[in-house]
N, C-alpha and C positions, 0 to 999 in steps of 0.2 A: 614497409606497413608493421612494426614487429602485431606480438600476439596481446597484448596486456593494449592495441588501440585497436589492432581487431574484435576484444572483450569487450572495450568501450562503448564500440559503434553502435556491432548489437545487443548491448544489453542497458544505454543508457537511460537510453526515453523510459524502459521497462523501469526503471527506480526511479524516476524524476515521480511520473506517473504512479505509481504506489507511495512512495514518498509524502508530497502530495494529497492524495486518497487520508492517507494516515494522519498528515499533519492539518492539513483544511489551509496550508498556508505557504506559495511560491514561495519565497523570502527564505521559508525552514529548510521546505524538499531542495532548495536551488543548493542549501548546506550540506542537507543531508547527500542527497544522493551524492553531491563530491569527496565525504566524509568516505563513503560509501569504496570507493573508487581507490582513494589512500589509503584502507587497508586492505582493500586486494592487495593492491602493489605493495606495501607491506608488510603484509602477509608469511609467513614461512612454508614452501615448501610451494610446489604448487596444485593451480586448486584445478581440482578434478572437474572435465568436458562435463560429461551427463549430468552433474547439482551442481551447473557454479550460475540460472540462475538462482536456484532455490540459495546457494549460497549467498549471493549480491544480497540476495530478495532479506536474510538473515542483520545482516553487517548493518542495511537501514533500517532495518525496527532495531535494534540492539544501540544503532547511532538515536532515533526518534527517542527511544526511553530512557538513553541516556539525560537528552535535551528536556526530555521533559523535569525531571529530578533536578534537571540546573533553576530551571526557570519554579518550577513551581507549579507550574498553573498551562491552561490548552492555550496555546493562542484564536484570536478571534479568529473565524472564519471568513477569508478570502470572498471575490464573487468568480476571477478568473480560474477556471480548474477544469477550462477544457478536456475531454479528451485530443493531443496534437494527430494523432488515427484519425481522425471520421472528421470531418465538411462543420465548419462555421455553423451554430445556432438560426434553423431559419426565422424560428418568430421568440415571441418575449417569454411566449407563454413556458413552451418549453427550459428555456430558458432558465425560467424562473421554478421549473418542478425538479431541474437540477440544483439547480440553489437544494430546493429541502430538503432535498437525498441527499444530499453533500451534509447539511446539520443533521441531519437522524442518525447520519453514520457514524457521524464526532457525539453523539450520546451512546450509540454502543461501551459495553467495556472494550478492552485494548485490542485484549487478545482478540475477542469475540468476532470488531472487526477487521482484524490482523486474517483471521481464519478465511469468514468472508470476502474479501481482496484475494485473495491468493486462491479463493477460488474462482468467482465472478469474473476480475480484471485481469488474475492472470492465468488461468483455462490448467489451475494441479488439481491432478488430485488428490483422494483422502490423506493417500496413503504417504505420498510425497507433502504435503502439507504436515503433518504428522510427526514428518520426520526432524520437516523446517523448524515448528512447533516445540517440538520433545514431547508435541501430548501423543495417547493411544491413536485411534482411526474412532474410537464408537466417543470419544471426546471431539473430536475434530466436527462429527456429523453433525453432533448435539450445537455442540459450536453455532454452526452455519445453520444451521435451522430454527434458530431459535432468534438468529442477528434477522434470518428473514422475516419471520413471525412481526419482529416490534420493524422491521423496517413497513413492516404491510400493513402493519397497525396502527404508525402513527401515520403514511400516508391514506387509510379508513377513516383519520377522528378528526385529516383537514378536507374532506368530503364534502 
């Protein structure tokens, strides 16, 4: 197995899941994930192993942003976005709640959504997120905090 194959095996699911949460659309997420690895393959120089996941997620985010600019709109949210690492949802109520959370995530500004996803779904530190997004640590903390508040407010309004 080549180094690139090992890299793909290790990070493909994470990149796809991140792209799915960003775009809200399975087909777009597949395209973004594919493009991410094509760009990583064609990148000059070596990829530093210590930052490879952040590097791939930055590429995925850039692909997503380029697709937004090309389309001039956001794609509608699909209903199939369960985390492949988890067992299928047991009840319709859980699926409905997940669908609503995904909808609420799509309402956040892109950079806030990205910071929140990197923290919650990818378990990255504030420092790693700041470096990845080119922001200060304070700005990252603020974006994550505001994103969580907006999600909680949306949830409260539904109750």
